[in-house]
Biopython code that builds the backbone (N, CA, C, O; Angstrom):
import numpy as np
from Bio.PDB.StructureBuilder import StructureBuilder

atoms = [
    (1, "UNK", "N", (7.537, 6.288, 26.273)),
    (1, "UNK", "CA", (7.343, 6.292, 28.352)),
    (1, "UNK", "C", (7.965, 7.235, 29.108)),
    (1, "UNK", "O", (9.034, 7.777, 28.828)),
    (2, "UNK", "N", (7.371, 7.407, 29.955)),
    (2, "UNK", "CA", (7.807, 7.679, 30.559)),
    (2, "UNK", "C", (8.593, 6.475, 32.342)),
    (2, "UNK", "O", (8.137, 6.053, 33.405)),
    (3, "UNK", "N", (9.721, 6.453, 31.705)),
    (3, "UNK", "CA", (10.341, 5.459, 32.993)),
    (3, "UNK", "C", (10.718, 5.880, 34.185)),
    (3, "UNK", "O", (11.791, 5.519, 34.669)),
    (4, "UNK", "N", (9.795, 6.786, 34.877)),
    (4, "UNK", "CA", (10.247, 7.122, 36.157)),
    (4, "UNK", "C", (8.641, 6.849, 36.668)),
    (4, "UNK", "O", (8.343, 6.808, 37.862)),
    (5, "UNK", "N", (7.473, 6.635, 35.353)),
    (5, "UNK", "CA", (6.112, 6.815, 37.118)),
    (5, "UNK", "C", (5.856, 5.425, 37.487)),
    (5, "UNK", "O", (6.485, 4.591, 36.836)),
    (6, "UNK", "N", (5.263, 5.107, 38.168)),
    (6, "UNK", "CA", (5.023, 3.920, 38.745)),
    (6, "UNK", "C", (3.424, 4.011, 38.581)),
    (6, "UNK", "O", (2.657, 4.920, 38.264)),
    (7, "UNK", "N", (3.285, 2.830, 38.893)),
    (7, "UNK", "CA", (1.648, 2.521, 38.243)),
    (7, "UNK", "C", (1.147, 1.568, 39.040)),
    (7, "UNK", "O", (1.519, 0.434, 39.342)),
    (8, "UNK", "N", (-0.300, 2.636, 39.488)),
    (8, "UNK", "CA", (-0.649, 2.062, 41.127)),
    (8, "UNK", "C", (-2.049, 0.580, 39.855)),
    (8, "UNK", "O", (-2.454, 0.683, 38.696)),
    (9, "UNK", "N", (-2.238, -0.330, 40.741)),
    (9, "UNK", "CA", (-3.713, -1.119, 40.749)),
    (9, "UNK", "C", (-4.852, -0.348, 40.797)),
    (9, "UNK", "O", (-4.772, 0.384, 41.784)),
    (10, "UNK", "N", (-5.702, -0.201, 40.293)),
    (10, "UNK", "CA", (-6.792, 0.116, 41.067)),
    (10, "UNK", "C", (-7.804, -0.401, 42.010)),
    (10, "UNK", "O", (-7.320, -0.595, 43.125)),
    (11, "UNK", "N", (-8.704, -0.605, 41.937)),
    (11, "UNK", "CA", (-9.955, -1.047, 43.130)),
    (11, "UNK", "C", (-10.981, -1.386, 41.822)),
    (11, "UNK", "O", (-11.346, -2.548, 41.641)),
    (12, "UNK", "N", (-11.472, -0.171, 40.822)),
    (12, "UNK", "CA", (-11.794, -0.333, 39.785)),
    (12, "UNK", "C", (-12.482, -2.068, 39.179)),
    (12, "UNK", "O", (-13.528, -2.424, 38.635)),
    (13, "UNK", "N", (-10.906, -2.945, 39.764)),
    (13, "UNK", "CA", (-10.759, -4.460, 38.895)),
    (13, "UNK", "C", (-11.244, -5.060, 39.914)),
    (13, "UNK", "O", (-11.640, -4.366, 40.851)),
    (14, "UNK", "N", (-11.331, -6.453, 39.983)),
    (14, "UNK", "CA", (-10.450, -7.473, 40.580)),
    (14, "UNK", "C", (-10.089, -8.364, 39.607)),
    (14, "UNK", "O", (-10.451, -8.757, 38.498)),
    (15, "UNK", "N", (-8.911, -8.603, 40.752)),
    (15, "UNK", "CA", (-7.687, -9.633, 39.551)),
    (15, "UNK", "C", (-8.556, -11.109, 40.406)),
    (15, "UNK", "O", (-9.400, -11.224, 41.295)),
    (16, "UNK", "N", (-7.862, -11.928, 39.638)),
    (16, "UNK", "CA", (-7.130, -13.497, 40.221)),
    (16, "UNK", "C", (-6.391, -14.274, 39.089)),
    (16, "UNK", "O", (-6.288, -14.050, 37.882)),
    (17, "UNK", "N", (-5.792, -15.508, 40.093)),
    (17, "UNK", "CA", (-4.670, -15.975, 38.836)),
    (17, "UNK", "C", (-5.373, -17.083, 38.284)),
    (17, "UNK", "O", (-6.096, -16.102, 38.113)),
    (18, "UNK", "N", (-5.776, -17.844, 37.944)),
    (18, "UNK", "CA", (-6.615, -19.244, 37.614)),
    (18, "UNK", "C", (-5.201, -19.793, 36.935)),
    (18, "UNK", "O", (-4.932, -19.105, 35.950)),
    (19, "UNK", "N", (-4.265, -20.792, 37.169)),
    (19, "UNK", "CA", (-3.361, -21.568, 35.909)),
    (19, "UNK", "C", (-2.692, -20.465, 35.226)),
    (19, "UNK", "O", (-2.661, -20.047, 34.069)),
    (20, "UNK", "N", (-2.061, -20.072, 36.565)),
    (20, "UNK", "CA", (-0.993, -19.065, 35.758)),
    (20, "UNK", "C", (-1.111, -17.387, 34.900)),
    (20, "UNK", "O", (-0.442, -16.370, 34.714)),
    (21, "UNK", "N", (-2.090, -17.823, 34.668)),
    (21, "UNK", "CA", (-3.472, -16.392, 33.886)),
    (21, "UNK", "C", (-4.094, -15.084, 34.976)),
    (21, "UNK", "O", (-4.616, -15.311, 36.068)),
    (22, "UNK", "N", (-3.924, -13.953, 34.482)),
    (22, "UNK", "CA", (-4.137, -13.452, 35.111)),
    (22, "UNK", "C", (-5.716, -12.933, 34.667)),
    (22, "UNK", "O", (-6.048, -12.434, 33.592)),
    (23, "UNK", "N", (-6.333, -13.141, 35.530)),
    (23, "UNK", "CA", (-8.056, -12.475, 35.033)),
    (23, "UNK", "C", (-8.671, -11.373, 35.307)),
    (23, "UNK", "O", (-9.719, -11.679, 35.875)),
    (24, "UNK", "N", (-8.579, -10.287, 35.207)),
    (24, "UNK", "CA", (-9.605, -8.811, 35.240)),
    (24, "UNK", "C", (-10.924, -8.605, 34.975)),
    (24, "UNK", "O", (-11.231, -8.385, 33.804)),
    (25, "UNK", "N", (-11.666, -8.626, 35.710)),
    (25, "UNK", "CA", (-13.535, -8.477, 35.813)),
    (25, "UNK", "C", (-13.170, -7.056, 36.959)),
    (25, "UNK", "O", (-12.743, -6.917, 38.106)),
    (26, "UNK", "N", (-13.778, -5.927, 35.496)),
    (26, "UNK", "CA", (-13.402, -4.677, 35.913)),
    (26, "UNK", "C", (-15.508, -4.368, 36.712)),
    (26, "UNK", "O", (-16.651, -4.634, 36.339)),
    (27, "UNK", "N", (-15.230, -4.086, 37.208)),
    (27, "UNK", "CA", (-16.281, -3.668, 38.772)),
    (27, "UNK", "C", (-17.118, -2.257, 38.441)),
    (27, "UNK", "O", (-16.737, -1.092, 38.326)),
    (28, "UNK", "N", (-18.479, -2.915, 38.338)),
    (28, "UNK", "CA", (-19.530, -1.947, 37.963)),
    (28, "UNK", "C", (-20.829, -2.110, 38.440)),
    (28, "UNK", "O", (-21.519, -3.101, 38.676)),
    (29, "UNK", "N", (-21.074, -0.415, 38.563)),
    (29, "UNK", "CA", (-22.537, -0.322, 39.752)),
    (29, "UNK", "C", (-23.676, -1.199, 39.584)),
    (29, "UNK", "O", (-24.577, -1.457, 40.381)),
    (30, "UNK", "N", (-23.457, -1.654, 38.289)),
    (30, "UNK", "CA", (-24.450, -2.407, 38.078)),
    (30, "UNK", "C", (-24.324, -3.552, 36.920)),
    (30, "UNK", "O", (-23.489, -3.526, 36.016)),
    (31, "UNK", "N", (-25.447, -4.703, 37.149)),
    (31, "UNK", "CA", (-24.693, -6.280, 35.478)),
    (31, "UNK", "C", (-24.901, -5.170, 34.630)),
    (31, "UNK", "O", (-23.889, -4.611, 34.207)),
    (32, "UNK", "N", (-25.932, -4.769, 34.317)),
    (32, "UNK", "CA", (-25.901, -4.260, 32.914)),
    (32, "UNK", "C", (-24.964, -3.778, 32.067)),
    (32, "UNK", "O", (-24.949, -4.011, 30.858)),
    (33, "UNK", "N", (-24.128, -3.071, 32.694)),
    (33, "UNK", "CA", (-22.791, -2.399, 32.687)),
    (33, "UNK", "C", (-21.702, -3.456, 32.597)),
    (33, "UNK", "O", (-20.567, -3.102, 32.279)),
    (34, "UNK", "N", (-22.020, -4.943, 32.900)),
    (34, "UNK", "CA", (-20.301, -5.556, 32.768)),
    (34, "UNK", "C", (-20.728, -6.148, 31.260)),
    (34, "UNK", "O", (-21.665, -6.750, 30.734)),
    (35, "UNK", "N", (-19.178, -5.473, 30.845)),
    (35, "UNK", "CA", (-19.093, -6.075, 29.473)),
    (35, "UNK", "C", (-18.165, -7.347, 28.978)),
    (35, "UNK", "O", (-18.104, -7.974, 27.921)),
    (36, "UNK", "N", (-17.520, -7.427, 30.154)),
    (36, "UNK", "CA", (-16.572, -8.539, 29.582)),
    (36, "UNK", "C", (-15.491, -9.143, 30.797)),
    (36, "UNK", "O", (-15.611, -8.648, 31.918)),
    (37, "UNK", "N", (-14.804, -9.841, 30.656)),
    (37, "UNK", "CA", (-13.415, -10.253, 31.930)),
    (37, "UNK", "C", (-12.232, -10.228, 30.394)),
    (37, "UNK", "O", (-12.231, -10.476, 29.188)),
    (38, "UNK", "N", (-11.474, -9.816, 31.335)),
    (38, "UNK", "CA", (-10.392, -9.866, 30.212)),
    (38, "UNK", "C", (-9.249, -11.032, 30.902)),
    (38, "UNK", "O", (-8.886, -11.051, 32.078)),
    (39, "UNK", "N", (-8.932, -11.719, 30.099)),
    (39, "UNK", "CA", (-7.780, -13.141, 30.434)),
    (39, "UNK", "C", (-6.296, -12.464, 29.845)),
    (39, "UNK", "O", (-6.201, -11.931, 28.739)),
    (40, "UNK", "N", (-5.049, -12.620, 30.933)),
    (40, "UNK", "CA", (-4.749, -11.433, 30.417)),
    (40, "UNK", "C", (-3.260, -12.611, 29.439)),
    (40, "UNK", "O", (-3.251, -13.809, 29.719)),
    (41, "UNK", "N", (-2.375, -12.156, 28.580)),
    (41, "UNK", "CA", (-1.224, -13.568, 28.376)),
    (41, "UNK", "C", (-0.437, -13.789, 29.304)),
    (41, "UNK", "O", (-0.441, -13.041, 30.282)),
    (42, "UNK", "N", (0.509, -14.971, 29.212)),
    (42, "UNK", "CA", (2.060, -15.279, 30.271)),
    (42, "UNK", "C", (2.302, -13.356, 30.249)),
    (42, "UNK", "O", (2.017, -12.641, 31.209)),
    (43, "UNK", "N", (2.961, -12.776, 28.726)),
    (43, "UNK", "CA", (3.285, -12.091, 29.347)),
    (43, "UNK", "C", (2.357, -10.860, 29.937)),
    (43, "UNK", "O", (2.305, -10.591, 31.137)),
    (44, "UNK", "N", (1.942, -10.456, 29.346)),
    (44, "UNK", "CA", (0.792, -9.389, 29.875)),
    (44, "UNK", "C", (0.480, -10.052, 31.654)),
    (44, "UNK", "O", (0.604, -9.197, 32.531)),
    (45, "UNK", "N", (0.171, -11.224, 32.036)),
    (45, "UNK", "CA", (0.533, -11.191, 33.181)),
    (45, "UNK", "C", (1.719, -11.249, 34.056)),
    (45, "UNK", "O", (1.708, -11.297, 35.286)),
    (46, "UNK", "N", (2.452, -11.242, 33.497)),
    (46, "UNK", "CA", (3.450, -11.193, 34.140)),
    (46, "UNK", "C", (3.946, -9.126, 34.318)),
    (46, "UNK", "O", (4.576, -8.526, 35.188)),
    (47, "UNK", "N", (3.665, -8.932, 33.782)),
    (47, "UNK", "CA", (3.513, -7.178, 34.079)),
    (47, "UNK", "C", (2.781, -7.105, 34.372)),
    (47, "UNK", "O", (2.899, -5.913, 34.657)),
    (48, "UNK", "N", (1.612, -7.383, 34.732)),
    (48, "UNK", "CA", (0.403, -7.117, 35.864)),
    (48, "UNK", "C", (1.323, -7.311, 37.596)),
    (48, "UNK", "O", (1.637, -6.564, 38.523)),
    (49, "UNK", "N", (1.405, -8.221, 37.384)),
    (49, "UNK", "CA", (1.988, -8.517, 38.852)),
    (49, "UNK", "C", (3.438, -7.945, 39.221)),
    (49, "UNK", "O", (3.817, -7.755, 40.377)),
    (50, "UNK", "N", (4.298, -7.664, 37.901)),
    (50, "UNK", "CA", (5.461, -6.613, 38.482)),
    (50, "UNK", "C", (5.050, -4.920, 38.910)),
    (50, "UNK", "O", (5.694, -4.086, 39.547)),
    (51, "UNK", "N", (3.589, -4.846, 38.200)),
    (51, "UNK", "CA", (2.193, -3.431, 38.776)),
    (51, "UNK", "C", (2.408, -3.450, 40.351)),
    (51, "UNK", "O", (1.258, -3.486, 40.788)),
    (52, "UNK", "N", (3.087, -3.446, 41.190)),
    (52, "UNK", "CA", (3.388, -3.709, 42.857)),
    (52, "UNK", "C", (2.613, -2.233, 43.075)),
    (52, "UNK", "O", (1.498, -2.363, 43.580)),
    (53, "UNK", "N", (3.029, -0.801, 42.768)),
    (53, "UNK", "CA", (2.872, -0.424, 43.158)),
    (53, "UNK", "C", (4.342, 0.651, 43.805)),
    (53, "UNK", "O", (4.325, 1.767, 44.324)),
    (54, "UNK", "N", (5.107, 0.030, 43.590)),
    (54, "UNK", "CA", (6.993, 0.676, 44.016)),
    (54, "UNK", "C", (7.400, 1.196, 42.391)),
    (54, "UNK", "O", (7.701, 2.303, 41.944)),
    (55, "UNK", "N", (7.269, -0.015, 41.822)),
    (55, "UNK", "CA", (8.737, -0.908, 41.036)),
    (55, "UNK", "C", (8.051, 0.919, 39.097)),
    (55, "UNK", "O", (7.047, 1.525, 38.723)),
    (56, "UNK", "N", (8.965, 0.841, 38.874)),
    (56, "UNK", "CA", (8.741, 2.099, 38.187)),
    (56, "UNK", "C", (9.003, 0.841, 35.915)),
    (56, "UNK", "O", (9.659, -0.125, 35.523)),
    (57, "UNK", "N", (7.877, 1.943, 35.230)),
    (57, "UNK", "CA", (7.445, 1.605, 34.221)),
    (57, "UNK", "C", (9.072, 1.414, 33.631)),
    (57, "UNK", "O", (9.045, 0.750, 32.595)),
    (58, "UNK", "N", (10.238, 1.755, 33.959)),
    (58, "UNK", "CA", (11.270, 1.598, 33.496)),
    (58, "UNK", "C", (12.072, -0.101, 34.299)),
    (58, "UNK", "O", (12.939, -0.833, 33.821)),
    (59, "UNK", "N", (11.318, -0.209, 35.620)),
    (59, "UNK", "CA", (11.999, -1.682, 36.285)),
    (59, "UNK", "C", (11.241, -2.218, 35.547)),
    (59, "UNK", "O", (11.739, -3.128, 34.885)),
    (60, "UNK", "N", (9.928, -1.955, 35.351)),
    (60, "UNK", "CA", (9.346, -3.311, 34.781)),
    (60, "UNK", "C", (9.625, -3.220, 33.179)),
    (60, "UNK", "O", (9.289, -4.104, 32.390)),
    (61, "UNK", "N", (9.929, -2.671, 33.016)),
    (61, "UNK", "CA", (10.321, -2.844, 31.212)),
    (61, "UNK", "C", (11.378, -3.828, 31.477)),
    (61, "UNK", "O", (11.251, -4.984, 31.071)),
    (62, "UNK", "N", (12.702, -3.340, 32.312)),
    (62, "UNK", "CA", (13.716, -3.982, 32.222)),
    (62, "UNK", "C", (13.915, -5.916, 32.385)),
    (62, "UNK", "O", (14.642, -6.771, 31.877)),
    (63, "UNK", "N", (12.467, -5.869, 33.691)),
    (63, "UNK", "CA", (12.393, -7.557, 34.034)),
    (63, "UNK", "C", (11.768, -8.140, 32.894)),
    (63, "UNK", "O", (11.869, -9.318, 32.550)),
    (64, "UNK", "N", (10.859, -6.884, 32.106)),
    (64, "UNK", "CA", (9.984, -8.036, 30.740)),
    (64, "UNK", "C", (11.397, -7.922, 29.939)),
    (64, "UNK", "O", (11.415, -8.943, 29.252)),
    (65, "UNK", "N", (12.194, -7.432, 29.769)),
    (65, "UNK", "CA", (13.197, -7.370, 28.357)),
    (65, "UNK", "C", (14.190, -8.827, 29.045)),
    (65, "UNK", "O", (14.661, -9.651, 28.262)),
    (66, "UNK", "N", (14.339, -8.924, 30.185)),
    (66, "UNK", "CA", (14.920, -10.310, 30.474)),
    (66, "UNK", "C", (14.217, -11.065, 30.923)),
    (66, "UNK", "O", (14.767, -12.098, 31.305)),
    (67, "UNK", "N", (13.205, -11.003, 31.049)),
    (67, "UNK", "CA", (12.497, -12.495, 31.316)),
    (67, "UNK", "C", (11.552, -13.206, 29.946)),
    (67, "UNK", "O", (11.248, -14.393, 29.825)),
    (68, "UNK", "N", (11.318, -12.401, 29.281)),
    (68, "UNK", "CA", (11.178, -12.323, 27.989)),
    (68, "UNK", "C", (11.756, -12.823, 26.729)),
    (68, "UNK", "O", (11.215, -13.528, 25.877)),
    (69, "UNK", "N", (13.646, -12.053, 26.776)),
    (69, "UNK", "CA", (14.366, -12.188, 26.108)),
    (69, "UNK", "C", (14.024, -10.993, 24.624)),
    (69, "UNK", "O", (14.501, -11.428, 23.576)),
    (70, "UNK", "N", (13.374, -9.791, 24.507)),
    (70, "UNK", "CA", (13.349, -9.287, 23.834)),
    (70, "UNK", "C", (13.601, -7.811, 23.641)),
    (70, "UNK", "O", (13.720, -7.350, 24.776)),
    (71, "UNK", "N", (13.717, -7.004, 22.894)),
    (71, "UNK", "CA", (14.316, -5.715, 22.645)),
    (71, "UNK", "C", (14.291, -4.686, 23.685)),
    (71, "UNK", "O", (13.322, -5.002, 24.376)),
    (72, "UNK", "N", (14.627, -4.013, 24.001)),
    (72, "UNK", "CA", (13.986, -2.770, 25.225)),
    (72, "UNK", "C", (12.837, -1.920, 24.047)),
    (72, "UNK", "O", (12.125, -0.978, 24.395)),
    (73, "UNK", "N", (12.855, -2.277, 23.173)),
    (73, "UNK", "CA", (11.541, -1.751, 22.133)),
    (73, "UNK", "C", (10.911, -1.792, 21.862)),
    (73, "UNK", "O", (10.021, -0.966, 21.654)),
    (74, "UNK", "N", (11.062, -3.236, 21.641)),
    (74, "UNK", "CA", (9.898, -4.310, 21.414)),
    (74, "UNK", "C", (9.410, -4.114, 23.164)),
    (74, "UNK", "O", (8.199, -3.956, 23.011)),
    (75, "UNK", "N", (9.623, -4.046, 24.505)),
    (75, "UNK", "CA", (9.395, -4.299, 25.840)),
    (75, "UNK", "C", (8.462, -3.066, 25.974)),
    (75, "UNK", "O", (7.319, -3.263, 26.386)),
    (76, "UNK", "N", (8.926, -1.612, 25.608)),
    (76, "UNK", "CA", (8.233, -0.557, 25.503)),
    (76, "UNK", "C", (7.433, -0.432, 24.767)),
    (76, "UNK", "O", (6.455, 0.256, 25.055)),
    (77, "UNK", "N", (7.526, -0.941, 23.756)),
    (77, "UNK", "CA", (6.178, -0.354, 22.749)),
    (77, "UNK", "C", (5.161, -1.496, 23.425)),
    (77, "UNK", "O", (4.070, -0.948, 23.581)),
    (78, "UNK", "N", (5.114, -3.026, 23.931)),
    (78, "UNK", "CA", (3.836, -3.726, 24.347)),
    (78, "UNK", "C", (3.360, -3.004, 26.283)),
    (78, "UNK", "O", (2.409, -2.972, 27.065)),
    (79, "UNK", "N", (4.482, -2.660, 26.196)),
    (79, "UNK", "CA", (3.957, -1.683, 28.023)),
    (79, "UNK", "C", (3.111, -1.249, 28.203)),
    (79, "UNK", "O", (2.161, -1.359, 28.978)),
    (80, "UNK", "N", (3.702, -0.139, 26.717)),
    (80, "UNK", "CA", (2.745, 1.368, 27.223)),
    (80, "UNK", "C", (1.565, 0.497, 26.481)),
    (80, "UNK", "O", (0.896, -0.047, 27.359)),
    (81, "UNK", "N", (1.162, 0.232, 25.396)),
    (81, "UNK", "CA", (0.151, -0.570, 25.146)),
    (81, "UNK", "C", (-0.723, -0.920, 26.116)),
    (81, "UNK", "O", (-1.940, -0.742, 26.173)),
    (82, "UNK", "N", (0.329, -1.647, 27.184)),
    (82, "UNK", "CA", (-0.656, -2.892, 27.446)),
    (82, "UNK", "C", (-1.079, -1.758, 28.907)),
    (82, "UNK", "O", (-2.072, -1.902, 29.619)),
    (83, "UNK", "N", (0.137, -0.505, 29.079)),
    (83, "UNK", "CA", (-0.842, 0.574, 30.588)),
    (83, "UNK", "C", (-1.652, 1.222, 29.519)),
    (83, "UNK", "O", (-2.455, 1.712, 30.313)),
    (84, "UNK", "N", (-2.044, 1.579, 28.485)),
    (84, "UNK", "CA", (-3.104, 2.386, 27.919)),
    (84, "UNK", "C", (-4.314, 1.157, 27.824)),
    (84, "UNK", "O", (-5.359, 1.552, 28.340)),
    (85, "UNK", "N", (-4.390, -0.073, 27.344)),
    (85, "UNK", "CA", (-5.293, -1.334, 27.981)),
    (85, "UNK", "C", (-5.931, -0.703, 29.005)),
    (85, "UNK", "O", (-6.869, 0.091, 29.067)),
    (86, "UNK", "N", (-5.139, -1.287, 29.879)),
    (86, "UNK", "CA", (-5.560, -1.157, 31.712)),
    (86, "UNK", "C", (-5.923, 0.141, 32.062)),
    (86, "UNK", "O", (-6.656, 0.119, 33.051)),
    (87, "UNK", "N", (-5.647, 1.540, 31.541)),
    (87, "UNK", "CA", (-6.488, 2.675, 31.809)),
    (87, "UNK", "C", (-7.777, 2.634, 31.196)),
    (87, "UNK", "O", (-8.727, 3.122, 31.809)),
    (88, "UNK", "N", (-7.947, 2.100, 30.032)),
    (88, "UNK", "CA", (-9.167, 2.613, 29.323)),
    (88, "UNK", "C", (-10.085, 1.274, 30.013)),
    (88, "UNK", "O", (-11.063, 1.034, 29.305)),
    (89, "UNK", "N", (-9.992, 0.450, 31.112)),
    (89, "UNK", "CA", (-10.918, -0.356, 31.442)),
    (89, "UNK", "C", (-10.475, 0.054, 33.365)),
    (89, "UNK", "O", (-10.428, -0.650, 34.373)),
    (90, "UNK", "N", (-10.263, 1.325, 33.136)),
    (90, "UNK", "CA", (-9.813, 1.692, 34.452)),
    (90, "UNK", "C", (-9.229, 0.564, 36.024)),
    (90, "UNK", "O", (-9.742, 0.256, 37.099)),
    (91, "UNK", "N", (-7.878, 0.261, 35.297)),
    (91, "UNK", "CA", (-7.624, -0.914, 36.421)),
    (91, "UNK", "C", (-6.500, -0.699, 36.681)),
    (91, "UNK", "O", (-5.795, -1.281, 37.505)),
    (92, "UNK", "N", (-6.277, 0.041, 36.089)),
    (92, "UNK", "CA", (-4.793, 1.393, 37.088)),
    (92, "UNK", "C", (-4.433, 2.905, 37.263)),
    (92, "UNK", "O", (-5.290, 3.053, 36.392)),
    (93, "UNK", "N", (-4.189, 3.618, 37.419)),
    (93, "UNK", "CA", (-4.469, 4.450, 37.299)),
    (93, "UNK", "C", (-2.980, 5.168, 37.728)),
    (93, "UNK", "O", (-2.859, 6.393, 37.716)),
]
sb = StructureBuilder()
sb.init_structure("model")
sb.init_model(0)
sb.init_chain("A")
sb.init_seg("    ")
for serial, (resi, resn, name, xyz) in enumerate(atoms, 1):
    if name == "N":
        sb.init_residue(resn, " ", resi, " ")
    sb.init_atom(name, np.array(xyz, "f"), 0.0, 1.0, " ", f" {name:<3s}", serial, name[0])
structure = sb.get_structure()
């Protein structure tokens, strides 16, 4: 993981928070392209909130490690996978 990389949210999704969880809905050109809406877990919702376009992945990982009391390795592994998933739906750049 490149700890100095900054993740920016894209304009390709709409995000809303409902009862403490983040819901992502990808924007598509037509309704036939609408595949699904994504409801993020508590940890994923927290990571999403931290992706402010200024914080580095290293900073986000450190905050996730502290908040959820997990090892740095586990936080990094899950963060890398989450960013990969977000990129696949064009939620981040």
